[in-house]
C-alpha positions, 0 to 999 in steps of 0.5 A: 500500500502506498503511503498517504501524502502529508496534507499541506496547510491550506492558504489563509482563509477568512470565516464569513460568519462571526457566530460559528458556535453560537451557544459557546460564543453567547456564553462567552460574550455574556460573561464578558458583558456581565463582568464589564457591566458589573464593573461599571455599576461598582465604579458608578456606585462608588463615585456616587457614594464618594460625591454624596459623602463629600456633599454631606460634609461640605454643604456648599458643594450641593451644586456639584451634586445637582450638576451630576444629577443633571448629567445622569442621562448623558452618563447613561447614554455613554454607558450604553455606547460602551456596552455596545462596544464591549459586546462587539469586541466580545463577539470578535474575541469569542470568534477567535476561540469558537472557530478553532473549537468548531474546526477541531470538532470537524477534524475529530469527526474526520479522523474518527471516520478513518482519515488519519492523513487529516490535519488541523490548520488554524488561522493566524491569531486564532487561539489553541495553536498549541492544541493544533500542533499536539493534535497533528502530532497525535494524528501523525503518530496514529497514522504511522502505527496504522501504516506499520500495522498494514505493512505487518498484515501484508508481510504476514499474508505473504509469509503464509499466516493469512488466517492471522492477518485476516483475523487481525483485519476483522478485529480492526474492522469491528473496532473501527468500522469506517477505518480507511487503511 
């Protein structure tokens, strides 16, 4: 049997959709959004408490508190704008994580079907690059074992041990029915 050719890394590609694994990305985005919103609330309450404390200790600063009260709608609009920016940034950041997860899921399915020559290639800047290398090393090692098995099976058949070779091939077919040798 001829040895399969090593898969080459495809040319750089762009994903067309931002939400690839919606459930994962929505949870990630909600975590970021909630933590930033909580930070805004904590800082806002702390500022309000500090200003009210200063105004209580120095009543002549009452116009400052009134000025802050008048600016609250503007602060609200700014917070909404900031939170929209946080949402957009969190979508982009979650995309950099969800894309590789999606790609690994598809690659695992391909390898499970028996294509041991398959390799994972992530985009530059994606997360999980170390996992990509480890996955590709693992698939390569398993492919080498399979090639050695196939070579052994052919040599065993040539040496007159056809029954053992057939039994071994049947056992592998039971374990991995979609296996491509």
